[in-house]
Every structure is written in C-alpha cells, then in structure tokens.
N, C-alpha and C positions, 0 to 999 in steps of 0.2 A: 428574425433573420437579416434585417436591414439595419437593424443597429449593430449585429455583431457585424455583418461585412462594414459599416461608417466605423466603427472600433479599429477595425485590423487596419482599413486603410490609413486614418489621423494616424496611430501610432505607427505605421511604415513608415510615411512620410516626416513624421517627426525626424524618426531615425535617420533616413538618407536627409535632412536638411542640411547637414554640413558633410565635408568631403567624406565618405563611406571606408572605414578601416574595414578589415576583414572580420574584425568582430563586430562590426554594426553590419554589417553584411548577414554573419552566421544570425545575430537578433532578430534579422529581419525574417529570415529564412523558418526563423523556429517560431515567429508572428503566423509565418502564412501556411506553416504545417499542423498548430495550435487551430487554426481558423479552419481549413479542411478537415480536419480529425474532426471536429466539432458538428460539421456539415454531414459528414459520414454518418456519425452516431444520429444523427435525427430520421437519416434514411434508414438505418437499421432499427429505430424505434419504430418506427412506423411499417416497417415491412414486418418484426419478430416481437417487439413488444419490448416490455420490462424484466421479462424473466431470463436468468442467467443461464445462459445455452450451453456451457461445458464446465471441465473445469470441477475441484474440490465442492465448488457451492453453487452445482448444477442445480437450476429447478427453485433457486432462492427468487423472491419479486423483488427487483430492485428500484432506486429511486431513477426521476428522468433526467438528473442531471449528479454529479459529483460534487461533495463540496470542496475536494482540493483536488488538483489535477487530472488527470485523463479520466474519461469515463467509457470509452467506448470498451478498453480491453478488457475492465471489469463486466461488463454485460456478456463478452463474448466468452470469459471464463479464462482465457488468457493471460490474465493479469498475476506478474511478478512469477509466473511458470516455472522457472528454477526453483523455486525451493517449496512447490507442490508436495512434491514425492517423500519429500524431507515432515511436511507439516501433515499431510494424513498419515505417516508413520508414526509421527509424536503424539497424535492424539487417539493412537490404542491404549494409553497409557491412562492410568486412570487419575487424569488432576482433580483437586479440589476447585481451583481458581485459574482464568488463563488471563492475565494481564494482558489486555490491549490499549500499548502505552503508545499513543498519536493515530487515535481512532477514526480521525477524521467523519463521515458520516454513516461508517460502523461496517462497511462493505466485511471486514473481518469479525468485527464482532456481532454481527447478527449472523456470518455465514457459521463462525466456529459456534456458539450459541444454538445453533441448527443441529448439527455436527453431535455437540456433546452437551444433549439437552440435562444431564445430571450434574453439570458441570457451573458453577460460576464465572461469568463471563463479567472483567470489569471494564470497561470501556472510558477511556480518560484522554481527554483532548482540554485545552486552554481556550478552544474557540466557544463560544455559546453557541452559536450558528450551527456548529458542526455536532455537538451534544444534542441538539433538538433535530438534526439530521437523522441520526443515529434511532433517538425514540422512536423518530416517525417509519424508518425501516422495520424497527423490532415489531411495530404495531402491524404495518404489512405484511410482517412474517409470523404473525402471533407468538413470539418467542417472551418468555417474562423472565429467564433466566440470565435476565443483564443485569448490572450496576453501575452509576455512573462516579466520575469519578473527574473533579475539574481540572485539578493540576497534581500531578504525581513528582515525591521529591524523594531522596534517597531515604528519608525518616519512615516512608510509608510503606517499606518493603514488609515491614516488619510485622506488619496485621497479619497477611500473607504465611507466614514461616510456619506455621502448620497443617502439614497435609504439604502434598506435591502440589507445584504450581511451575505453569508455562507463562514465560513471559513473551509477549508479539510485539516487539518494539521499532516504530521507524518516527522518528521525532526530528530528523533535516539538523542532525548535529548535535542533538542536546542530549545524544545516550554517551556524547564524552562525558558531561557531568554525573549522571542519571546513572549510568551501571559503572560503579566502580566500589570495587569490594571494601576498602578502604574505608567507604563513607557508609556502608551496607553489607557487613557481614551474611545476613540473611541469602544475599547472591550464591553466596558460594554451595546452597544445595536447591536452586532453580533451575530448570533448565530455560534455554533464553533462543529466541529467534531473533535476529537484530539487523537491520539495514543500515550498513555502517557507510558513513557521506563523507567518503575520502574527497571527493569534490568539494567538498566547503572546509573540511579540516585535514590536512595533507597526512597521510602517515596512521590517521585514526586506526582503521582495520586494525595494523599491526600494534598498535598501544592495546588495545582491546584485547588481541590475540595474547600480551605477554598477562596483562589481568588476570586472564583466566584460565591458563596454560595449566597451572598445578589442580588448579580446581574440577576442569571440565574438560570432554574431550570436546575437541574444534574441528568442524570442518568450514573449511571456507568454499563459497560460493561466487563465482564470479558470473556477473551479468554482460554476454555483449549482446544483448538487446534481440536477439533470433527466438522467434516462437512457432513452435511444431500446433498448427491449427489442427481441430478436430472435422469431422463429414460436413464440410458447410453447404447454408442454402445454396440452392441454385443461382438464386441471381448473386449471389456474393461472386461469384465464378467470372459474370459479363462485366463486371465493374473495371474501370483503368487496374492496370498492377500497381501502380504509384499509390491508389486508393487504397489497394487490399495491404499493401503495405503498412498506409497509414491509420488501418484497424486497429496493428498492433503495438504501434510506437505508443509507449509510458511517457512521453515528455521529459523524460530524464536531461540534466544538464553536463552531467559527468559521471566518472565510476561509481557504484553503491553498489559494491558486494555486499554480501549476506554470510552472516557468522551464525551457524547451528550450533549451538554451544548445550553439551547435556553433561550435567552431575555427575560426576562419577561415585 
C-alpha cells in the first residue's frame, strides 16, 4: 500500500510541477480516483473475498487484481452493466464458439466459459501476462472449454465460420481495423458485441454501424456510467458516499458506447 501511495503522490507532483491546465488537473483527479478505488478494492477483498458478488458471472472466483483497468466493479458484478441483459439473452443461442477479443485477465472469457460449458471460448490477447492471468483464472474456476489465441487478425475469422459464433470485442480502438467485413466476409454471419472507442477514434461508432447495417440488426447502448447495485453488504452503506461511487467507477476516460449486432 505504501508503494501505491508513493507512486500516486509522485505522479501528482510531476503533473502539477508546471502551471496546471484544466486537462492537467483532470489527469491528477483521475490519478487520485484510481488510487482511492484501489484502496477500496482491498477493503472489499478483505471483507467479501474474491467471489464475484452479483451480475451474470455471480459466484465466479476472481483474481486479486485485474490485468487491465478497474477491478472492484468486476468483483461487485456491476462491470459494464448496460450490456448484461443482451449478453444473457444472446447466450441462450447455441454458439459453437465465443471469441473474446481483448480478453485481458479473462473476466469475460472465464465467466462465459462457466455460463456456456458446451461452447468453446477463445481468449485473445496480445499481452502474454494477460494470457497467463486468464489461464490462472480458468484454473481457479475449473473450466476447460477455453482456447488461447495471442493475436487476432481479420484472416482468423475464417476458422470460426462453420457453426454459430459470438464475438465479444474490447480492443481500445483496434475494432476499427479488425471488424471490417471487406477484410473478413465471415463477419456477416457472426453475432457481435463490441465496445466502440469513440474516445480514441471520433466517429468510430457510426462507421461500424454503417459497415454492418445491411447484414445485422444493430442496437446502440450508450453508457453514462450509472449502475444499479444489488443488495449490498451492511458495511458498504457505512462508507462515505464518494467511496460508494468509486466502487462502481470503471476508469473510463471518454465515451465508449456498445454495439449489439445480431446477424440477420
């Protein structure tokens, strides 16, 4: 914890050394919010353990840290809550494969593998440490229906064109190059859940909608960051309101709408 505190302090002082701009002050605020969020996550783990508390992956044993991004919303089970209903609805389909592209530590890969034990889940991430963490998470939850793919290119979709396939994609703007039917015609027959990073590539969401509008029924889900929490443990209601807000914050720096695209 001391190392975490010192790192945050050093980063804040570095950012504030010159005359701070509004953007600089925003960056410092984000650093402090991440710091506070990480501290609350440790409190949650101490009191509640590593079992996902609610949501579609309720009961999954998670890791003590996330490979990328926020951690506590995943433990609570409110992570990316706006897509939960559609995710659970789509999983009623008999998919032969689920491609989790941008799998990080495997929150979705392992969670989906548990929910759909007769489906092959393919966890794709270019970060070897993320792949190792995903394998560790799979072992903790005793799931064996996961395959690992280090990097996914448009040419790789052909391998999964026989049978029904669901894509769950979160690759920080890389979806612009990867999800392109002109490069992979197989995409026209696959269901797709993709987080669109307009915060990195302005206009990307509309570009994706135009690409798939003739082959898919498309639902746009905007995410304003608000979350509906389940019946929380008693101690949670005794912590400060700001800390309660930090529990659900997913560290996003800008708009990241979701597209639910179902092949016609």
